[in-house]
C-alpha positions in Angstrom: 0.0 0.0 0.0 1.3 3.4 -0.9 2.1 5.5 2.2 3.1 9.2 2.2 5.5 10.5 4.9 6.0 14.1 5.9 9.0 14.8 8.1 9.1 18.0 10.2 12.6 18.9 11.5 13.3 21.0 14.6 16.7 22.5 15.5 19.6 21.0 13.6 23.4 21.7 13.5 24.4 24.9 11.8 26.8 23.2 9.4 25.9 22.9 5.7 23.9 19.7 5.3 25.3 18.7 1.9 28.9 19.3 2.9 28.3 17.3 6.1 26.7 14.4 4.3 29.6 14.3 1.8 32.2 14.3 4.6 30.4 11.4 6.4 30.3 9.4 3.1 34.1 10.0 2.5 34.9 8.9 6.0 32.8 5.8 5.7 34.6 4.8 2.5 38.0 5.6 3.8 38.2 5.7 7.6 41.9 6.3 7.6 41.2 9.8 6.1 39.8 11.0 9.3 41.6 14.1 10.6 43.7 13.9 13.7 42.2 15.3 16.8 42.8 19.1 17.1 45.0 20.2 20.0 43.1 21.4 23.0 42.5 25.1 23.0 43.9 27.2 25.8 41.2 28.3 28.2 40.1 31.9 27.9 41.5 34.2 30.5 38.2 36.2 30.6 36.6 35.6 34.1 33.1 34.2 34.2 30.3 36.4 35.3 29.7 36.2 39.0 26.3 35.0 40.1 24.5 36.6 43.0 23.8 33.7 45.3 22.2 33.4 48.7 21.7 30.2 50.8 19.0 29.0 53.2 18.0 26.0 55.2 17.3 22.6 53.6 19.6 23.2 50.6 17.7 26.3 49.5 19.7 28.5 47.0 18.6 31.8 45.7 20.1 32.8 42.4 19.3 36.5 42.7 19.3 39.4 40.3 21.5 42.6 40.6 19.9 45.5 42.5 20.6 49.1 42.9 21.1 48.7 46.6 24.1 46.3 45.9 26.2 49.4 45.3 24.0 52.2 46.6 23.2 50.8 50.1 21.7 54.0 51.4 19.3 54.5 48.6 16.0 56.0 49.7 12.8 54.1 48.9 9.3 55.4 48.4 5.7 53.9 48.7 4.6 52.3 45.4 2.3 54.7 43.5 0.0 51.7 42.8 -1.1 51.9 46.5 -3.2 54.9 45.6 -4.2 53.8 42.1 -8.0 53.4 41.9 -7.7 50.2 39.8 -5.3 48.5 42.2 -5.7 50.0 45.7 -8.8 47.8 46.5 -7.1 44.6 45.5 -5.7 42.6 48.5 -2.3 40.9 48.4 -1.5 42.5 45.1 2.1 43.3 45.9 4.8 40.7 45.8 6.5 39.9 49.1 10.2 40.6 49.1 11.0 37.0 50.1 8.8 35.4 47.4 10.8 33.1 45.1 10.1 30.6 42.4 11.6 27.1 42.4 13.7 26.1 39.3 12.7 22.5 39.7 9.0 22.0 40.4 9.0 18.2 41.0 11.2 17.1 43.9 11.4 14.2 46.3 10.7 14.6 50.0 14.3 13.8 50.9 15.9 16.0 48.2 17.4 19.5 48.8 15.1 22.4 48.1 17.4 23.5 45.2 17.8 26.7 43.2 15.2 29.4 43.3 14.7 32.7 41.5 13.3 36.0 42.6 9.6 36.4 41.9 8.7 39.2 39.6 6.0 41.7 40.3 5.3 45.1 42.0 6.8 45.7 45.4 5.4 47.9 48.2 8.5 50.1 48.1 10.2 51.6 45.0 13.4 53.5 44.5 12.2 56.2 42.0 9.6 59.0 42.4 7.4 59.2 39.2 8.4 62.8 38.5 12.1 61.9 38.6 12.0 59.0 36.2 13.5 59.4 32.7 13.0 56.0 31.0 14.5 54.7 27.7 13.4 51.7 25.6 15.6 50.0 23.0 15.0 46.9 20.8 18.0 44.9 19.6 18.8 41.9 17.5 16.4 40.0 15.2 12.7 40.7 14.7 10.1 38.8 16.8 6.3 38.9 16.8 5.0 41.1 19.6 8.0 43.5 19.8 5.8 46.6 19.3 3.3 45.2 21.8 6.0 45.0 24.5 7.1 48.6 23.7 3.5 49.8 23.9 2.8 48.0 27.3 6.0 49.4 28.9 5.0 53.0 27.8 1.4 52.7 28.9 2.3 50.8 32.1 4.8 53.5 33.2 2.4 56.3 32.3 -1.0 54.9 33.5 0.1 52.9 36.5 3.1 54.8 37.8 2.6 58.3 36.6 5.8 58.4 34.6 5.7 61.0 31.8 9.2 61.0 30.4 9.8 58.0 28.2 12.0 58.0 25.0 12.7 55.3 22.4 16.3 54.6 21.2 16.3 54.1 17.5 18.4 51.5 15.7 19.4 49.3 18.6 22.4 49.8 21.0 24.2 52.1 18.5 21.3 54.5 18.6 22.3 55.6 22.1 25.2 57.5 20.6 24.6 57.6 16.8 21.0 58.7 16.5 18.4 60.9 18.2 15.7 59.7 20.5 12.0 59.7 19.9 9.4 60.7 22.5 7.1 57.8 23.5 3.6 58.6 24.9 0.5 56.5 25.2 -0.9 58.4 22.3 2.1 57.9 20.0 2.2 54.1 20.7 -1.6 53.6 20.7 -1.8 51.4 17.6 1.8 50.2 17.1 0.9 46.7 18.2 -0.9 46.3 14.9 2.3 46.7 12.9 5.1 44.2 12.3 8.7 44.6 13.1 9.8 47.3 15.6 8.9 50.9 15.3 12.2 51.8 17.0 14.4 49.9 14.5 17.1 47.4 15.5 20.7 46.4 14.8 23.1 43.6 15.8 26.3 43.8 17.8 29.2 46.3 17.5 28.1 48.5 20.4 30.4 50.6 22.5 29.5 50.1 26.2 31.3 53.2 27.4 29.6 55.4 24.8 26.2 53.9 25.7 26.6 54.7 29.4 28.0 58.2 28.5 24.8 58.8 26.6 22.6 57.5 29.4 24.5 59.7 31.9 24.4 62.8 29.6 20.6 62.4 28.9 19.8 61.9 32.6 18.2 58.5 31.9 17.7 56.4 35.0 15.6 53.5 33.7 16.7 51.5 30.6 14.4 48.8 29.2 16.4 46.5 26.8 14.4 44.1 24.6 16.5 41.4 22.9 17.9 37.9 22.8 21.0 36.2 24.3 23.6 38.6 22.9 21.4 41.6 23.7 21.0 40.5 27.4 24.8 39.9 27.7 25.2 43.5 26.5 22.6 44.6 29.1 24.7 42.9 31.8 27.8 44.7 30.6 26.0 48.0 30.6 24.8 47.4 34.1 28.3 46.6 35.2 29.6 49.9 33.8 26.7 51.8 35.4 27.6 50.1 38.7 31.3 51.0 38.3 30.3 54.7 37.8 27.9 54.5 40.8 24.9 55.8 38.8 21.4 55.5 40.0 20.1 53.8 36.9 18.1 50.6 36.7 18.7 48.2 33.7 15.8 46.0 32.8 16.3 43.1 30.4 13.2 41.8 28.5 14.0 38.4 26.9 13.1 38.1 23.3 12.9 34.6 21.9 10.3 32.8 19.9 12.0 29.5 20.9 10.4 29.6 24.4 13.7 28.3 25.9 13.5 30.3 29.1 13.2 28.5 32.4 10.3 29.1 34.9 8.2 31.5 32.7 5.1 30.0 30.9 5.7 31.4 27.5 8.0 33.9 25.8 6.3 36.5 23.5 6.3 35.5 19.9 6.2 31.8 20.6 2.5 31.4 19.8 2.9 33.1 16.4 5.9 30.8 15.6 3.9 27.7 16.4 1.0 29.0 14.2 3.3 29.7 11.3 5.0 26.3 11.7 1.7 24.6 11.2 1.4 26.1 7.8 4.7 24.5 6.8 3.6 21.1 8.2 0.3 21.2 6.4 2.0 22.1 3.1 4.5 19.3 3.4 1.8 16.9 4.4 -0.3 17.7 1.3 2.9 17.4 -0.9 3.8 14.0 0.5 0.3 12.7 0.4 0.1 13.5 -3.3 3.2 11.5 -4.2 3.7 7.7 -4.3 5.5 6.8 -1.0 6.0 10.5 -0.5 8.2 11.8 2.3 7.9 15.4 3.4 10.6 17.0 5.7 10.0 20.2 7.5 12.9 21.8 9.4 11.8 24.1 12.2 13.9 26.5 14.3 14.4 26.4 18.0 18.2 26.4 18.6 18.7 23.7 21.3 15.0 23.4 22.3 12.1 21.6 20.6 9.2 23.6 21.9 8.1 25.0 18.5 8.4 21.5 16.9 6.5 19.9 19.8 3.7 22.4 20.1 3.3 22.6 16.3 3.1 18.8 16.2 0.4 18.6 18.8 -1.6 21.3 17.1 -1.3 19.9 13.6 -2.4 16.3 14.3 -0.7 15.2 11.0 2.5 14.3 12.7 3.4 10.7 13.6 6.9 11.2 15.0 8.3 14.3 16.7 12.0 14.3 17.2 13.4 17.0 19.5 16.9 17.8 21.0 15.7 17.1 24.5 14.9 13.5 23.6 17.8 11.5 22.0 16.9 9.2 19.1 18.5 6.8 16.7 17.5 5.7 13.2 18.5 2.0 12.8 17.9 -1.1 14.9 15.1 -2.2 17.2 13.1 0.8 18.3 14.8 3.0 15.7 13.0 5.5 13.6 13.5 3.6 10.4 12.0 0.4 11.9 8.7 2.0 12.9 6.0 1.4 10.4 3.7 4.3 9.4 0.0 4.2 9.7 -1.6 2.2 6.9 -3.0 4.3 4.1 -2.3 7.7 5.6 0.2 10.4 5.3 2.6 10.5 8.2 4.8 13.2 9.6 7.9 13.1 11.7 9.4 16.1 13.6 12.9 16.6 14.8 
């Protein structure tokens, strides 16, 4: 019986597929041609970033985030403006307790240590900025992601409507915009409908930033809150900016907003843009399924993104219902032998889909 097969592929090595296949074939035909092991590289002298850790009873470990009071211990605090906000003042237990943390590992045994915890996000009863003294800046960096403009809009509206902050600017063109371009004023009115547009209204760029120049610009403009939206490289840059701000002893908070459609961030439920990525992935799966089903013994292969995580592939597989096998980096697999992928028989008379 003719059976069509559609294969959906999640994250794969970055190497060129054809070149890799050719190299494997050559080594199989002539094993002696295998290159000698490369000499071990000398370890980098750059020190690893220090983690802010705190211990507790029962093996409790808090992997904390940097705070202004780490280097400004006498910093004055103020009551949170939300306490008098008509929409929030009547809500009980709205503020997050200073000792609230979230466990990294949810499932534990009764005899195991409590393990690593993270600081719980949310509004505190005390803040370190008065609304009229806040001068905030928002910047978007790296690749595009669905929902970028929505995040910008919510930061602006949240600062204005909930905390009474009226001075918010956007940095155009990514990190370089701090010292190479002018800022744009952001108000609830100016960002009212930007969530309906694609891309980022602030523009973006990748790498090449000068940390000293960025902090010089922050200091010269009187900015004391910086909201940085970006991925891995962007957040490493944000950490470097914070370190320079701390070195100079400036009262300036740096907030990193992680941007990844891969959903590969621990603890949080979902990263913004992930739902859209899954929805678009289903289109590719459906197209490959139709193509494979139309051919005799057809095989369709769809390669999805995700770096080292299979969330997009897995969720797209569950939503599509045309997938027979989902292969993801978190679950090792093999092709040949008993239990291998090639030995599993597809459903009779139907198109099948595998994902990895």
